[in-house]
N, C-alpha and C positions, 0 to 999 in steps of 0.2 A: 451349218454350223455344226462342228464336232462337240464331243464331251471334254476336249483337251482344254486345261486351263489358259487364259488369256494371258500373254505376256504382259508384265508390268514394268514400270519405271522402279528403281530402288525405294520411291515413296509409295508403293503400292497403287500408283495410277495406270491405267490401261496405256500401253505402248501403241503410238500410232502406226508403227511398222517395224517388221523384223528385217527387212531386205533393203528399202530405199530410203534415202535421205531427201530432205526437203530443198528443193531447187527451184530457181526461176524458169520455167517451162522444162521440156524434156531434158535438153542438154545445157541449161544455163547453170550458173555458179550456186553454190550451195549457201544457205542463209543461217545467220548465227542464232536466229530465232528457233531452230531444231533443237530444243533441249534436250532431247531423247539422244540424238547422235552425240551431243558435247558430253552427256553423262556417261555413255558407252565408252567413249574414247578417253575420257578423264579416269574412269574407274580401271580400264585396261592399262592406261599408262602407269597406274599405282600399284600393279599386282605383284612385282618383284622388287625385294630389296637384297643386296644392292646392285644385282647384275641386271642388264638389259632384259627387257621382257622377251623382245626377239633380237636377233644379231648378237646374241650374248658371246659366243665364241669368235675371236678373231684376231688379226694383227694388222700391223701397219707400217708405213714407212713414209719418209719425207723425200720431196723432189721438187720438179720444176715444170711448168707448162711453157712451151714456147709455140708461138703463132707464127706461122710462115706465109699465110695467104691474106688477101684482102678481102675481109667480109664487111667492111664500114658500111656498105650500101644496105646491109641487114640489121646490124646493131651498132650502137654507138658505145657499148659497153667496153670499158678500158681494157681489160684482159684479153679481148679477142681482136685488137688492133694488130696491123701486120708489125712483126719484129718484137712484140710485146714477150717479157719472160717473166712468169709470176710464180713465187715459190707455193708450193702446196703440201698438203698431208692427204694420205689416202688410209682409209681402214677396210680391210677385205673381212669377210664374215660368213659364217653360216646361219642360217635363218631360225630354223626352229630348235635345235639343239642348245643344251644349257652351257654354262661356262667351261666344264671338263669333258663335253661331247668329243667325239673322234672329228677331225678335219675333213675325214674323206666319206662321211656318210652322204646319202643321196640327198640333196637339198639344193636349193637356189644358192647363189653367193651374193652377199651384199658388197657393193662396190661404191663406197661413198667417200667424196672428195671435198677438201675444203681448200679454197683458193684465197691467199692473203694478198688481195688487191689494193691498190691505192685509194679505192673507193669504198673500202669494207669488205668483209668476208662475204665470198659468194661460194654457197654450198650445193653441191649437186650429188643427191643420193638416189642411187638406182642399184641394179643387180647386174647378174652376169646374163639376163635374159631380157629381151626388149620389149616382154609383155607380162603380165601379172595375173593371179587366180581369179580376181574379182575386180569389178569396175565401180563399188559403191562402198563408201568406208561404213556405211551402216552394218555391214558384213564382215569387217576386218577382225575384230575381237573375236568372233565365232569362228572364221577360218582360222586362226591362230590357235584357239583353243582345241579344235579338231586334230592338230598337229602335235599338240602338247600331250600332257599325262592327264590319264583320267582321274576323276575324282575320288574313286572308291579304291583302287590297287595302285594307284600312282604309277602305271605303265602305260607307254604309248601304245596306240592302238590302232592297227591298219584298217579295222572295219570301220571306225568313226571317220576316219580320212576318207575312205571312199563314200561313206555316208554323205559326207558334206560335199565332196566333189561330184557325185552323181545327182544330187539335189541343187547343184549350182553348175548348169551347162556351160557357162561363160569361162569356166576354169579349164576347159579342155585344150585350148591352146598351150597354155602353160604346163599343165600336167603332161602333155605330148613331149614338150621340152624336157620336163624333169625326168620323164621315164627313158628317154634315151641316154646314151653315154655323157650328155652335155650335164647331167645331173652329178656327175662325179669326175669333176675335172682332176687332171694330175698334179696341178698346182695353180696358185692364183696368177703365176706368170704366165701360164699356158691358157688363158680363158679370156674372151672379149668381155666387155662392159657396156653397158648403156644406161642412158639416163632413163628410160622407159617411158615416162609421161611426154606429154607435148608441152612446149614452153613457147612463151611470147618474146619474140625478139622486136625491138624497134630502134631505128636509125634516128640521126640527129635532126632529121627532117620530120620526125613524127610519123613516118611510114612504118606499117606494122607487117609482121611475118609470123608463122608458126614454125617451130624448129623441134627435131628429135636429135639428140646425141648418141654416137656411135663411138666406142674406143675398141681398136682393132689392135691386138697384140701383135708385136713384132717377133714374139719369141714363136709364134705359130700355135695352133691349138692343138691341146695334146688331153685325152681323157683316160679314165679309168674303165674298164669294164666293170660289171656288177661285183664280178669275183674278186678282180685285182683290188677294187676299194674295200671289199670286206677282208681280204688278207692283209691289206695295208693299216687297217685299225689295230690289228695284233701287233704289228710291227712297229708303228710310230703313231700314237694318237695326235701327235702334233706336227704331222708331216707338213702341213702347208706353212705353219709358222715357221718352222725350222728351215725350210726351202726358201722362203723368201729372205729371212734373215742372213742366211750363209750365202745366198747369191749376191747380195748388196756388200755383205762383209769381204767378198772375195774380188769386189770390183766387177762383178757380171751385172751391171744396172739394166733392169727390165725397162721397157719402155712399150708405148701404146700410141698409134696413130689417133688424132681427133678428128673424127668425121661427123658431118651432120647432113641432115635432111631439111631442106626448105620449102615451105608451102605458102604461096601468096594467101594473104589474110583472108580474102574474100572467097578463096576457094573451098574452105571448110564448109561453108553453109550449105552446099549441094552436092558434096563428096558423095561417093557412093556407099560409103559407111562414116559413122561418126569418128571423125579423126581424132577425137579427143579420148576415146574409148581405149584405156590401158590393155586391154585383152587383144588388141589388135595390133598389126605393123602396118606401116605405109609401104606398099609395094614400090620397089626400086624402080620399076620400070616407069612409075608415074614420078616418083621424087629421087633421084639416085643421089647417092652418098657424095659429099663432097669434102675432101680432106682439107682441113684448115691448120693444122699444127700436129704437135707430138708433145706428149709429156714423158718424163723419165723419173724414175725412183732412185735416188743415190745416196741415202743416209738413213742409218736404222735409228729407231728411239734410242735415247740414253735411259729412259725409265719407261718400262711398260705400263706401269698403273697410271703415272702422270700424262703420259701422252695417247697411249692407246685405248686404255680403259676410260680416261676421262675424257676423251674427244668426244664432241657433241656436235652433230651435224643436223642442220634445219633446213628442209626445203624452202622455208620462207624468208631466208637470206638471199635476197636478190639485189644486184648493183643497178645503177640506172642504165636502161638498154636491154633488161632482162626483166620478165615477169611470169606471172602464172597464166594457165590457161583454164578453160572450163571443166577440165578433166576431175571428175568427182573423187577419185583417189586421191590426186594431189591436193585438192581442196581440202580434204580431211587431213592430210598429212601436214599442211600448212600449221594447223593447230597442234596436232597430236605430238609431233616431234619436240618443239620447245616445251610443250607442257610437261613431257616426260623428263627431259632434262632439269627443270626446275624441281622436280620432285626427286629424281634419283642422286642429283649432285649438289642442287639448291638454286636459289633465285640469282645469284651471281655467278654462274658456271662460266659465262663469257669473259670474267676476269682471269681464269686459270690460263697459264701461258698457252697451253696447246690450242686454246679456243680464242684467245684474245686476238682482235684484229690487229695489223701492223699500221693501219691508217689510225689518226685521232678520233677519240670518242667523246662526244660532247652531247651527254644525256642527261635528262632531269629525273632519270631514277635515282633512288637514294635509299641508303639503309638497306636492312635484311640480313640474313645469314651468311657470313663468310664474306662480306664485302671488305676489301682492303684498299681499293681506289677511292680516294677521297672525293665526295660529293662537294660542288662548291656553289654559293650563293651566286645568283638567285636559283632556287630550287623548283620553280614553277615557270609556266608558260601559259599565256602571252606575259611579258614583263617588260618594264621601261629601264631595267638595270644593266642592259649591255649582254644579256644572255644569248645563247645561240637561237637562231630562227630558222625554220625549214624553208627550203627552197623548191617549191612545186614544180618548177620549169625543168628540174632534172628529169621529172618522170613524165614529162609530155610524151605521150605515145602509148603508154601503158591502157590509157582508159578508151573503152569502146562501148558501144550501144548494145544493151540486152534488153529483152523484152519476154514475157510469157507468164502464164498462169502459174501461181504456186502450186506444187504439186509433188507427189511421191511416185516415181515412175522409172521404168526400165528405158533404155534408149530403143526408139521405136520409130523414127521419123526418116531415117535412111535408107536406100533400097537394099543393101547388103548389111543390114545389122542383124546377122544371125551369128550363132557360136561355133560353127562347126566347118565353114568354108576354109578359114584360114589354118586349123589345124588339118584339115584334109589336103591342102596344098602343100603342107609341110611333108605330110606322108608321101604324097605323089611325086612331088618335084624337087625336094631338097635332100631328103635322105637316102643313103645308098641302100642296096641290099643287105649289107652288112647292119646298116643303121637300124632298117627295119626290123631285122631278126633280133638284134639286141633289145630293141623297144619292146617287141612281143615277150621276150624272155624277161625283162626287169618288170613288165606288168603283171605277168603270170606269177612271178615269184613274190611280188609284193601282195598281190591278191590271194596268194595262197597260204598266207600266214593262219595259224590256228584259230585266232579269233574272228577271221573273215566268215561270215555265215552263208548258207548256201543261197539264200534270197539276196544277199548283198553281191555274191558272184553273178548272178543273173543280172543286176543292175549294172554292174561293171562291164558286162558284155554288151549290154544296150547302150551304155555311154559310148564304148569304142566302136561299135558298129554306126552310130551316128556321125563319128569322124570318117570312117571308111569300113565298107563291108568286109574287105579282105583282112583288115585289122581285127575287126569284130569276130570275124571267123576263126581266125588265129587264137585269139584270146579265149575264144569258148572251147576250142579244142584242148588248149593248154589247162583251162579250169576243169575240163569235163562237164561242161554245162551244155546241154541239147540246146 
């Protein structure tokens, strides 16, 4: 035990963990009884007024999803049936920057989609990377704080970013992506998107499958170098918003292929690493991508604030045929996203036109700030007054058996649950010689900021040496670390 103070809740009670959420077994779902996780997320969701805490800067467009292949053997979700065409809205964004931040700064890009289906809204909230920095929501607010501004001088600080990353080795895969030129895309039209998490699909017979989403740009991938991205800031801080708006206005409608990876439900239990770990990808040799359709963006918003700024996406919006997985980060987001919207916009945010479903709403919710859709009697359930009733049969297939000790723990039961194998494979097998050279240059430039201490530079070198010795040696040489 050190002389450091003990972390507490806001009520002054000792906190049970700084890193791990309470789950059923090592890889089981999280529990609502984890009051400390809920307090952290609820407090984090309310940190900014009125802009979003994360993904504050962004733009969006309307379009449609068209399904061209038959995947009814995997899911009964109506929007994924062959020939279906579903209206949609998408919002692209940067993650860490504020509302006025430049579009081209190094950052992951949000890739949030809302599909207005006949069965209600289906929201798919991802990024332009297939992975994320952390695997447990207990660390999410801390991660974002490390990327935001200091409390004392109100400046962003590369030293505290590397402090968090080097103390969280699970971040290595995502930070490798971020430090390549993929961290500075030329436009939103020229980047891939990903659902990132693993989701559950189930078909009409109740058979279950695990799925990952990939959205492959038909415009081709194009990125800035670090120098080009920096130069673009001085030319146009709103480059990506302007590019998307002007392309659609001129009739150059961007599109993406919709691909999925499908894993049999029972294969997850003894897969060589935890398939629900959002810091990892599923190798395509095991589960190749299947193209199932395409979406196209063909209409700009009429009012930026009403449509883009007030658009509210929530990973908990599932239609029959789709459900969550035990991915801990996804489990945390199921609570955090709608909770944020209730605070930022109000409890009736789903009545705003951009968020309102195109299908009928039969809800027992009533009153609250900004409600304008009438509540009708009866306003309670169960009732004998002819009010709506739930149909559990629609969701047959989303249930499955879990068991395990209630615990706070990292993933540790699969043979390859380590943090450096996949970023090492990215370095060795995916990146070109030019990509590797740019990765080193970008890391060295970022870690050479004046606030990055000598001791932190040594930790940075150790972090990248764990990914690959050649990478670590190059970073050490660039930083002047022995």
